[in-house]
C-alpha positions as CSV (number, residue, x, y, z in Angstrom):
1,M,118.0,80.5,15.7
2,E,120.3,82.6,13.3
3,T,118.7,84.4,10.7
4,S,119.7,83.6,6.7
5,L,121.4,85.9,4.5
6,A,118.7,84.8,1.9
7,D,116.0,85.7,4.2
8,Q,117.7,89.1,5.1
9,K,115.7,92.4,2.4
10,C,118.0,94.0,0.8
11,V,117.9,98.1,1.3
12,P,119.0,100.3,-1.6
13,C,121.3,102.3,-1.0
14,R,120.4,106.1,-1.2
15,G,124.7,107.0,-2.3
16,G,126.6,108.9,1.1
17,V,127.4,105.8,3.3
18,P,131.2,103.8,2.9
19,P,131.9,100.3,1.9
20,L,132.2,98.0,3.9
21,A,135.8,97.3,5.1
22,A,137.9,93.9,4.2
23,E,137.5,93.4,8.0
24,Q,133.8,93.1,7.4
25,L,133.7,91.5,4.0
26,A,135.0,88.0,5.8
27,P,132.5,86.7,8.3
28,L,129.6,87.6,5.5
29,L,131.8,85.6,2.8
30,A,131.8,82.9,4.9
31,Q,128.2,82.4,5.3
32,L,128.1,82.4,1.5
33,T,129.7,79.4,-1.2
34,S,131.8,79.4,-3.5
35,W,131.5,83.3,-3.7
36,Q,135.0,85.6,-4.2
37,V,135.5,88.7,-3.5
38,E,137.1,90.7,-5.8
39,D,139.4,93.7,-4.7
40,D,137.1,94.3,-1.8
41,K,134.6,96.0,-4.6
42,K,132.7,92.9,-5.9
43,L,131.5,89.8,-5.0
44,I,131.9,87.8,-8.5
45,K,131.0,83.5,-8.9
46,S,130.2,81.3,-11.5
47,Y,127.4,79.1,-11.9
48,R,127.8,75.7,-14.1
49,F,124.9,74.4,-16.5
50,K,123.9,71.6,-18.1
51,N,123.7,74.1,-21.1
52,F,122.7,77.2,-22.3
53,V,118.7,76.3,-21.9
54,E,119.3,75.4,-18.2
55,A,121.8,78.8,-17.8
56,V,118.7,81.2,-18.6
57,A,116.6,79.5,-16.9
58,F,118.4,80.4,-14.0
59,V,118.9,84.0,-15.7
60,N,114.9,84.2,-15.3
61,A,114.3,83.3,-12.2
62,V,116.7,85.7,-10.7
63,T,115.7,88.6,-12.4
64,T,112.6,88.1,-10.9
65,V,114.4,88.2,-7.5
66,A,116.2,90.9,-8.8
67,E,113.5,92.7,-9.6
68,D,111.3,92.2,-6.1
69,E,114.6,93.1,-4.1
70,G,115.4,96.4,-6.2
71,H,118.6,94.8,-6.3
72,H,120.5,94.1,-9.8
73,P,123.5,91.4,-10.3
74,D,125.7,91.8,-14.0
75,L,124.8,88.3,-15.3
76,Y,127.3,87.1,-18.2
77,V,125.9,83.9,-20.2
78,R,127.1,81.6,-21.9
79,W,127.0,78.0,-22.8
80,G,127.1,75.9,-19.5
81,E,127.4,79.4,-17.0
82,V,125.9,82.1,-15.9
83,R,129.2,84.7,-14.1
84,A,127.6,87.1,-11.9
85,Y,128.7,90.1,-10.2
86,L,127.5,92.1,-7.3
87,W,128.5,95.3,-5.8
88,T,126.9,98.6,-5.1
89,H,127.6,100.8,-7.8
90,K,126.2,104.0,-6.1
91,I,129.4,103.7,-3.6
92,D,131.3,101.2,-5.5
93,G,131.5,98.8,-3.2
94,L,130.1,96.1,-0.8
95,T,126.5,96.9,1.1
96,E,125.4,93.6,3.4
97,S,122.7,93.6,0.8
98,D,125.2,92.6,-2.3
99,F,125.7,89.6,0.2
100,F,122.7,88.9,0.9
101,M,121.4,89.3,-3.1
102,A,124.1,86.5,-3.2
103,A,122.5,84.4,-0.8
104,K,119.3,85.0,-3.2
105,M,121.5,83.7,-5.9
106,D,122.5,80.7,-4.3
107,R,118.8,79.3,-2.6
108,V,118.1,80.5,-6.9
109,Y,120.5,77.8,-7.9
110,E,119.6,75.1,-5.1
111,G,115.9,75.0,-5.7
112,L,116.3,74.9,-9.8
113,R,118.6,72.2,-9.1
114,A,116.4,70.2,-6.4
115,A,113.6,70.1,-9.0
116,K,115.9,69.6,-12.1
117,A,116.2,66.6,-9.5
118,G,112.6,65.9,-8.7
119,R,113.1,66.8,-5.2
């Protein structure tokens, strides 16, 4: 059984490692939903919500995961939307951990949606 990206542990980058090459990004990106790669350096996704309170609740839930993983996305919050940016700052590019965190964020989003729907 293949392990989900969301089940992988983020590994802190100490620098000195090369970012993933363009050809390494596609197979990882294919395992995510609606994430985009910008300039082969950043992962970006926009999450939609019914209101500001739901958007902030998502940010609060992601904060806990980010702290546990030691991997912190840039999050921009506005009414009905959270835009997430992920990359490894020390190398100004993407590592596998960025994809792991993206999948974890998607899992949080789906969990909140399921809880709201009473599932």
